[in-house]
C-alpha positions in Angstrom: -8.9 10.8 34.5 -8.0 7.4 35.9 -8.7 6.1 39.3 -8.6 2.6 40.9 -10.0 1.1 44.1 -9.1 -2.1 45.9 -11.1 -4.5 48.0 -10.0 -4.2 51.7 -9.2 -7.7 53.0 -7.8 -8.9 56.3 -4.4 -10.1 55.1 -3.7 -12.0 58.3 -6.9 -13.9 58.1 -6.3 -14.6 54.4 -2.8 -15.9 55.1 -4.1 -18.1 57.8 -6.7 -19.6 55.6 -4.1 -20.2 52.8 -1.8 -22.0 55.3 -4.6 -24.3 56.4 -5.4 -25.0 52.7 -1.8 -25.8 51.9 -1.6 -28.2 54.9 -4.8 -30.0 53.7 -3.3 -30.3 50.2 0.0 -31.7 51.6 -2.0 -34.3 53.7 -4.0 -35.2 50.6 -0.8 -35.7 48.6 0.6 -38.1 51.3 -2.7 -40.1 51.3 -2.7 -40.4 47.5 0.8 -41.7 47.5 -0.1 -44.4 50.0 -3.4 -45.3 48.2 -1.7 -45.4 44.8 0.9 -48.0 45.9 -1.7 -50.0 47.8 -4.1 -50.1 44.8 -1.5 -51.0 42.2 -0.3 -54.0 44.3 -3.9 -55.1 45.1 -5.2 -54.5 41.5 -2.4 -56.6 39.9 -2.9 -59.3 42.6 -6.7 -59.7 42.1 -6.7 -58.8 38.4 -9.0 -55.8 38.7 -8.9 -53.1 36.0 -11.1 -50.8 38.1 -8.6 -51.0 40.9 -5.6 -50.4 38.6 -7.5 -47.6 36.8 -8.2 -45.9 40.1 -4.6 -46.3 41.1 -3.4 -44.6 38.0 -5.9 -41.8 38.6 -4.6 -41.4 42.2 -1.0 -41.3 40.8 -2.0 -38.5 38.4 -3.5 -36.8 41.5 -0.2 -36.8 43.3 1.3 -34.7 40.6 -1.8 -32.5 40.2 -2.1 -31.9 43.9 1.6 -31.1 44.1 1.1 -28.5 41.4 -2.0 -27.1 43.2 0.1 -26.8 46.4 2.9 -25.0 44.5 0.3 -22.8 42.9 -1.2 -21.7 46.2 2.4 -20.8 47.4 3.5 -18.9 44.3 0.4 -16.8 43.8 1.1 -14.9 47.1 4.3 -13.5 45.6 4.1 -9.7 45.2 3.7 -7.8 42.0 6.8 -6.6 40.1 7.4 -3.9 37.5 7.6 -6.8 35.0 4.7 -9.0 36.3 2.3 -6.3 37.3 -0.4 -8.8 38.1 2.0 -10.9 40.1 1.5 -14.6 39.9 -2.2 -14.8 40.4 -2.8 -16.4 37.0 -0.7 -19.4 38.1 -3.9 -20.7 39.7 -5.7 -20.8 36.3 -2.7 -22.3 34.4 -2.4 -25.1 36.9 -6.2 -25.7 36.9 -6.0 -25.9 33.1 -3.0 -28.3 33.2 -4.7 -30.5 35.8 -7.7 -30.7 33.4 -5.5 -31.9 30.6 -4.0 -34.6 32.9 -7.4 -35.8 33.9 -8.5 -36.0 30.2 -5.4 -38.2 29.4 -6.0 -40.5 32.3 -9.7 -40.9 31.5 -9.0 -41.6 27.9 -6.6 -44.4 28.9 -9.1 -45.9 31.4 -12.0 -45.8 28.8 -9.7 -47.5 26.1 -8.7 -50.3 28.6 -12.3 -50.7 29.8 -13.6 -51.3 26.3 -11.0 -53.9 25.8 -12.2 -55.7 28.9 -15.9 -55.5 27.8 -15.2 -58.0 25.1 -12.8 -60.0 27.1 -13.8 -59.9 30.8 -11.4 -61.6 33.2 -12.0 -63.3 36.5 -11.5 -61.2 39.6 -11.0 -62.1 43.2 -14.1 -60.3 44.6 -13.3 -60.5 48.4 -9.8 -59.0 48.1 -11.2 -56.4 45.7 -13.8 -55.3 48.2 -11.3 -54.8 51.0 -8.8 -53.0 48.8 -11.5 -50.7 47.5 -12.8 -49.9 51.0 -9.4 -48.9 52.2 -9.0 -46.6 49.1 -12.5 -45.2 49.7 -11.8 -44.2 53.3 -8.5 -42.6 52.3 -10.0 -40.7 49.4 -13.0 -39.7 51.4 -10.8 -38.1 54.1 -8.8 -36.2 51.5 -11.9 -35.0 49.7 -13.5 -33.8 52.9 -10.4 -31.8 53.8 -10.1 -30.2 50.3 -13.8 -29.4 50.1 -13.5 -26.7 52.7 -11.3 -24.6 50.3 -12.8 -25.7 47.0 -14.9 -22.5 46.7 -11.9 -20.2 47.0 -10.4 -20.5 43.5 -10.1 -22.7 40.4 -6.8 -24.2 41.6 -8.3 -25.4 44.9 -11.5 -26.5 43.0 -9.3 -28.6 40.6 -7.5 -30.2 43.6 -10.9 -31.0 45.2 -12.2 -32.3 41.9 -9.3 -34.7 41.6 -9.9 -36.1 45.1 -13.7 -36.3 44.6 -13.3 -38.3 41.5 -11.0 -40.7 43.3 -13.5 -41.1 46.0 -16.3 -41.8 43.4 -14.0 -44.3 41.6 -13.4 -46.0 45.0 -17.1 -46.2 45.7 -17.8 -47.5 42.3 -15.1 -50.2 42.7 -16.7 -51.2 46.0 -20.1 -51.6 44.4 -18.6 -53.6 41.5 -16.6 -55.8 43.9 -19.8 -56.7 45.8 -21.6 -57.6 42.6 -18.6 -59.7 41.4 -18.4 -61.5 44.8 -22.1 -62.4 45.0 -23.2 -62.7 41.3 -19.8 -63.3 39.5 -20.6 -60.4 37.1 -17.0 -59.9 36.0 -18.1 -57.6 33.2 -19.3 -55.0 35.8 -15.6 -54.1 36.4 -15.0 -52.3 33.0 -18.6 -51.0 32.9 -18.1 -49.2 36.2 -14.8 -47.7 34.9 -16.6 -46.4 31.8 -19.6 -44.9 33.7 -17.3 -43.1 36.2 -15.0 -41.9 33.4 -18.0 -40.3 31.6 -18.9 -38.4 34.9 -15.3 -37.3 35.2 -15.3 -36.0 31.6 -18.4 -33.9 32.4 -16.8 -32.3 35.4 -13.4 -31.7 33.7 -15.2 -30.0 30.8 -16.8 -27.5 33.1 -13.5 -26.8 34.9 -11.5 -26.5 31.6 -14.1 -24.2 30.1 -13.9 -21.8 33.1 -10.1 -21.8 33.0 -10.1 -21.1 29.3 -12.6 -18.2 29.7 -10.3 -16.6 32.3 -7.2 -17.1 30.2 -9.1 -15.5 27.3 -10.0 -12.6 29.6 -13.7 -13.2 29.0 -16.4 -11.4 31.0 -17.0 -13.4 34.3 -19.9 -15.7 33.8 -22.0 -14.2 36.6 -21.7 -10.6 35.2 -24.0 -9.3 32.5 -22.0 -7.1 30.2 -25.0 -5.2 28.9 -26.3 -4.6 32.4 -23.0 -3.0 33.3 -23.1 -0.8 30.2 -26.7 0.2 31.0 -25.7 1.1 34.6 -23.0 3.4 33.3 -25.4 4.9 30.8 -28.0 5.6 33.5 -25.6 7.7 35.5 -26.4 11.4 35.4 -24.0 13.2 33.1 -22.9 10.2 31.1 -23.5 10.5 27.3 -21.7 7.5 25.9 -20.0 4.3 27.0 -17.1 3.0 24.9 -14.2 0.5 25.3 -15.8 -1.3 28.1 -13.8 -4.3 29.2 -14.4 -6.7 32.1 -12.1 -9.5 32.9 -10.4 -11.5 35.8 -6.9 -12.7 36.4 -7.9 -15.4 38.8 -11.0 -16.6 40.6 -11.2 -13.6 42.9 -9.7 -10.6 41.2 -11.9 -8.7 38.7 -11.0 -5.8 36.6 -12.8 -3.2 34.5 -11.7 -0.4 32.2 -14.0 2.0 30.3 -14.1 5.2 28.4 -17.0 7.5 29.3 -18.2 10.5 27.2 -19.7 13.0 29.7 -21.4 16.3 29.7 -19.6 19.5 30.5 -19.0 19.7 34.3 -16.7 21.1 36.9 -13.9 18.9 38.5 -15.9 18.5 41.7 -18.8 17.1 39.7 -16.5 14.8 37.8 -15.0 13.4 41.0 -18.5 12.8 42.3 -19.5 10.9 39.1 -16.2 8.9 39.3 -16.8 7.9 42.9 -20.4 7.1 42.1 -19.4 4.8 39.3 -16.8 3.0 41.3 -19.2 2.4 44.2 -21.8 1.1 41.8 -19.3 -1.4 40.3 -18.1 -2.6 43.7 -21.5 -3.0 45.4 -23.5 -4.5 42.5 -20.9 -6.4 40.5 -18.0 -7.1 43.0 -15.5 -5.3 40.7 -12.9 -3.5 42.8 -10.1 -2.8 40.3 -11.3 -0.1 37.9 -9.8 2.3 35.4 -12.3 4.9 34.2 -11.6 7.5 31.7 -14.0 10.4 31.5 -13.8 13.0 28.6 -16.3 15.6 27.5 -17.2 16.1 23.8 -15.7 19.6 23.8 -12.4 18.3 25.2 -12.3 15.7 22.4 -13.0 18.3 19.8 -10.6 20.9 21.2 -7.7 18.4 21.2 -8.8 16.8 18.0 -8.3 13.4 19.6 -9.1 10.5 17.3 -9.3 7.1 18.9 -10.6 3.7 17.9 -13.4 2.2 20.0 -13.7 -1.5 20.1 -17.2 -1.6 21.5 
């Protein structure tokens, strides 16, 4: 017997939230374009690798944020007989791609910074301070807007992470510019680039790991697989639990399928057990998409059904 239940959401409220999120991304894209052009010109003028590095990072964000904006649009497309999950996984694919872009940019920045460590160049501190402050304000506004939707899914989180890293880079450049202006520590420019890049790598690793786990259809990190199995096993009438799978297509949609061996019981009792299992999964684990097969031992023997169990 197979049944499925769905979370009941307010679609109007959800669409309204998505529209606001898309507007915030579009505004962040516009800000990043302006900041990128400004920082490239200023960085070349004053000779600051930190400014140019951050400009390149902002430039990568323009493409990444555009992808995130597109991902939020396409994921709302309905399911088809060919794409039965719809386009929900586009969120994860884009988050993964954004992570790869960030890794490439960070690798370039670290390489250039190490070159500057051994050959530091003189930098115009005053101009660097003002350029970095302008970028900090712009990136700070974009980060603030995107933070409101960062918890919704990995796509929005990756967009927010891009903007947050830009803001941190801008802050680091401001600090470096002040030290250069007052103490003439020109070597601080590549050092700040390396320190901030290491932080970026740490955050990107966490995002990439989560995206890969979802693409590999791993059990969600906040769900204990054995606890779910034990909950099934504790239900009255359940003898065995086989072929238990728990996965998610995006940040919000979780699925479960399981084969339960049960005692002999009437249809009414079966339905009661089924509804009890579904309610348990939804209330305790937030799993609203379920496929539960229940078969008694005598039914298996009568039909001589031989199946392979993977767990």
